C-alpha positions in Angstrom: 0.0 0.0 0.0 2.8 2.4 0.8 4.2 1.4 -2.5 1.0 2.3 -4.3 0.8 5.6 -2.5 4.4 6.4 -3.4 3.7 5.5 -7.1 0.5 7.5 -7.0 2.3 10.5 -5.6 5.1 10.1 -8.2 2.5 9.9 -10.9 0.6 13.0 -9.7 3.8 15.0 -9.5 4.8 13.9 -13.0 1.4 14.8 -14.3 1.4 18.2 -12.6 4.8 19.0 -14.0 3.8 17.9 -17.5 0.7 20.0 -17.3 2.7 23.1 -16.1 5.3 22.7 -18.9 2.8 23.6 -21.8 1.3 26.3 -19.6 4.7 27.8 -19.1 5.5 27.7 -22.8 2.1 29.3 -23.5 2.9 32.1 -21.0 6.3 32.7 -22.7 4.7 32.8 -26.1 2.0 35.2 -24.9 4.7 37.4 -23.3 6.7 37.5 -26.5 3.6 38.6 -28.5 2.8 41.3 -25.9 6.4 42.6 -26.2 6.2 42.6 -30.0 2.9 44.6 -29.8 4.5 47.0 -27.4 7.4 47.6 -29.7 5.1 48.1 -32.6 3.0 50.7 -30.7 6.2 52.6 -29.7 7.5 52.6 -33.2 4.1 53.8 -34.5 4.1 56.6 -31.9 7.6 57.7 -33.1 6.5 57.6 -36.7 3.4 59.7 -35.9 5.5 62.2 -34.0 7.9 62.5 -37.0 4.9 63.0 -39.3 3.5 65.7 -37.0 6.8 67.5 -36.9 7.0 67.3 -40.7 3.5 68.5 -41.3 4.1 71.6 -39.0 6.9 72.7 -41.3 4.6 72.8 -44.4 2.8 76.0 -45.2 -0.3 74.3 -46.4 -0.1 76.3 -49.6 1.2 74.4 -52.6 3.4 75.2 -55.5 1.4 74.7 -58.7 3.0 74.6 -62.1 0.9 74.8 -65.3 2.0 74.4 -69.0 0.3 76.4 -71.8 1.1 76.5 -75.4 0.2 78.2 -78.7 2.7 76.5 -80.9 1.8 75.2 -84.4 3.4 72.8 -86.9 6.9 74.4 -86.5 7.5 72.5 -83.2 6.3 69.2 -81.9 6.4 69.3 -78.1 7.0 65.8 -76.7 7.7 66.2 -73.0 8.2 68.6 -70.1 10.6 67.9 -67.3 10.6 69.9 -64.0 13.4 69.9 -61.5 13.3 71.5 -58.1 16.7 72.3 -56.5 18.3 69.9 -58.9 15.9 66.9 -58.2 13.6 65.8 -61.0 10.0 66.0 -59.6 7.9 65.6 -62.8 8.1 64.5 -66.4 5.0 64.8 -68.5 4.7 63.2 -71.9 2.6 65.2 -74.2 -0.3 63.4 -75.9 -2.2 64.7 -78.9 -5.4 65.4 -77.0 -3.5 67.6 -74.4 -1.7 69.4 -77.2 -5.0 70.1 -79.0 -6.6 71.4 -75.8 -3.6 73.7 -75.2 -3.7 75.1 -78.7 -7.3 76.0 -78.1 -6.3 78.0 -74.9 -6.2 75.3 -72.3 -3.5 74.6 -69.7 -2.0 71.4 -68.5 -1.3 71.0 -64.8 2.3 69.7 -64.5 2.7 69.5 -60.7 1.0 70.4 -57.4 3.5 70.0 -54.5 3.5 71.2 -50.9 6.7 72.9 -50.0 8.0 74.2 -46.7 8.9 77.9 -46.6 12.2 78.7 -48.1 14.2 79.5 -51.3 14.0 77.3 -54.4 15.2 76.9 -57.9 12.8 75.5 -60.5 14.2 74.3 -63.8 11.9 73.3 -66.6 13.0 71.7 -69.8 10.9 71.3 -72.9 11.8 68.4 -75.2 10.5 68.1 -78.8 11.3 68.1 -82.5 11.7 71.0 -84.9 10.8 71.0 -88.6 11.7 67.6 -90.1 12.4 65.8 -86.9 15.5 67.6 -85.5 15.7 67.2 -81.7 15.3 70.4 -79.7 15.7 70.9 -75.9 15.4 74.2 -74.1 15.4 75.0 -70.4 14.2 77.9 -68.3 15.1 78.6 -64.6 13.1 80.4 -62.0 14.5 81.2 -58.5 11.8 82.0 -56.0 11.0 82.1 -52.3 8.1 80.1 -51.0 6.1 82.1 -48.6 2.9 81.3 -46.7 0.6 81.6 -49.7 0.2 79.5 -52.8 2.8 79.8 -55.6 1.6 79.4 -59.1 3.9 79.2 -62.1 3.1 79.1 -65.8 5.4 77.5 -68.3 4.5 78.9 -71.7 5.7 77.5 -75.1 5.1 79.7 -78.1 6.4 80.3 -81.6 9.2 82.7 -82.3 8.6 83.2 -86.0 11.7 85.2 -86.8 14.0 82.3 -85.9 11.5 79.4 -86.5 12.2 78.2 -83.0 9.8 77.7 -80.1 10.1 80.2 -77.2 10.0 78.8 -73.6 9.0 81.4 -71.0 8.3 81.0 -67.2 5.9 83.4 -65.5 4.9 83.7 -61.8 1.3 84.3 -60.9 0.8 86.1 -57.6 
């Protein structure tokens, strides 16, 4: 009988230890998941803080660049590239429907970009073909200060009949 009680006690101890082992692993797994979630929440909080700081530096008033044109068969405009402080921020390929609309007095929006206050250099390059397919590329540069109001810029391509070349002009609208 003592032997049975001893075996019973040993069996109960082993069963209890075996039952606690999966429970301990489950607690460790749950603890790891909680730590992962905490880390994710902290990282998200840091990201939101960075975004808030970045949003405060923006003026809320965009830089808007439009393209207009009154060119005819002398020049075939193919694309416009816009750089801001040396970085390419837009390239627009010209399609026949857009060119037709601009010849009738329309304008094509090239970019709308929020900028923090400060000084900038905008460089626009028109790319196309003159006459019988000769490549032509011309750039204009505008240096401006972004203030706390919207900045609108027009890029205008027009004919310069005396030289049979397109003229590319930049104009600020205030």
